[in-house]
C-alpha positions as CSV (number, residue, x, y, z in Angstrom):
1,X,106.2,-35.1,-31.7
2,X,103.0,-36.5,-30.8
3,X,101.1,-37.9,-33.7
4,X,97.8,-36.0,-32.7
5,X,99.6,-32.5,-33.0
6,X,100.7,-33.3,-36.6
7,X,97.4,-32.4,-37.8
8,X,97.4,-29.0,-36.4
9,X,98.9,-26.0,-38.4
10,X,102.5,-25.1,-37.1
11,X,103.3,-21.3,-36.5
12,X,106.6,-20.2,-37.6
13,X,108.1,-20.8,-34.3
14,X,107.6,-24.5,-34.8
15,X,105.1,-25.2,-32.2
16,X,101.7,-26.5,-33.0
17,X,98.7,-24.4,-31.8
18,X,96.3,-26.0,-29.5
19,X,92.7,-25.3,-29.5
20,X,91.5,-23.1,-26.6
21,X,88.9,-25.7,-25.6
22,X,91.5,-28.1,-24.8
23,X,93.3,-25.4,-22.7
24,X,90.2,-24.8,-20.9
25,X,89.5,-28.5,-20.2
26,X,93.1,-29.2,-18.9
27,X,92.8,-26.0,-16.7
28,X,89.5,-27.4,-15.0
29,X,91.0,-30.9,-14.7
30,X,94.2,-29.2,-12.9
31,X,92.0,-27.2,-10.7
32,X,89.5,-30.2,-9.8
33,X,92.8,-32.3,-9.0
34,X,94.2,-29.5,-6.9
35,X,91.0,-28.8,-5.0
36,X,90.6,-32.7,-4.2
37,X,94.2,-32.8,-3.0
38,X,93.6,-29.7,-0.6
39,X,90.2,-31.2,0.4
40,X,91.8,-34.5,1.5
41,X,94.8,-32.9,3.1
42,X,92.2,-30.5,5.1
43,X,90.2,-33.7,6.2
44,X,93.4,-35.4,7.4
45,X,94.4,-32.3,9.4
46,X,91.0,-32.1,10.9
47,X,90.9,-35.8,11.9
48,X,94.5,-35.5,13.5
49,X,93.2,-32.3,15.3
50,X,90.3,-34.1,16.8
51,X,92.3,-37.0,17.8
52,X,94.7,-34.8,19.5
53,X,92.1,-32.7,21.3
54,X,90.2,-35.8,22.5
55,X,93.3,-37.2,24.1
56,X,94.7,-33.9,25.8
57,X,91.3,-32.6,26.8
58,X,88.8,-35.5,27.5
59,X,85.2,-34.5,28.3
60,X,84.6,-34.3,32.0
61,X,82.6,-37.7,32.3
62,X,85.4,-39.5,30.2
63,X,88.1,-37.7,32.6
64,X,86.1,-39.2,35.8
65,X,86.2,-42.7,34.2
66,X,89.7,-42.5,33.4
67,X,90.5,-41.3,37.0
68,X,88.4,-44.2,38.6
69,X,90.3,-46.7,36.3
70,X,93.8,-45.2,37.6
71,X,92.5,-45.5,41.2
72,X,91.6,-49.1,40.8
73,X,94.7,-49.9,39.0
74,X,96.8,-48.4,41.8
75,X,94.7,-50.3,44.4
76,X,95.5,-53.7,42.4
77,X,99.1,-52.9,42.5
78,X,99.3,-52.1,46.2
79,X,97.6,-55.4,47.1
80,X,99.7,-58.5,47.4
81,X,98.1,-61.5,45.5
82,X,97.6,-64.6,47.6
83,X,99.3,-67.5,46.0
84,X,97.0,-70.4,45.6
85,X,98.4,-73.8,45.9
86,X,99.2,-75.2,42.6
87,X,97.0,-78.3,41.8
88,X,97.6,-80.3,38.7
89,X,96.0,-83.1,37.2
90,X,98.2,-86.3,37.1
91,X,98.6,-86.0,33.4
92,X,99.6,-82.3,33.3
93,X,103.2,-81.1,33.2
94,X,105.0,-78.5,35.4
95,X,104.9,-75.1,33.8
96,X,108.8,-75.3,33.9
97,X,109.2,-78.7,32.5
98,X,111.4,-77.7,29.9
99,X,113.9,-76.3,32.4
100,X,114.5,-80.0,33.5
101,X,114.1,-78.7,37.1
102,X,112.6,-81.0,39.6
103,X,109.7,-79.4,41.5
């Protein structure tokens, strides 16, 4: 038994009577906690929906930029890079020095 409840008169059933003010305060605390939880859940749901909407249906100007980037990336893949002759300073090691291959 909680020590604070020892000061309240007991009914015949053996349970202590709790003042109505305490019950009202606990009801409001529970409602506030529940409201806060629901608010946070709805805020996260809205945030997730906004992210999903922006990725699946971008604005027209963003869509155009994405298409231009795709085109430039495709052109970069089709062109073959010209290999430049490898020039190193005398003190630099070859990139594959650890393979022990003579270049």
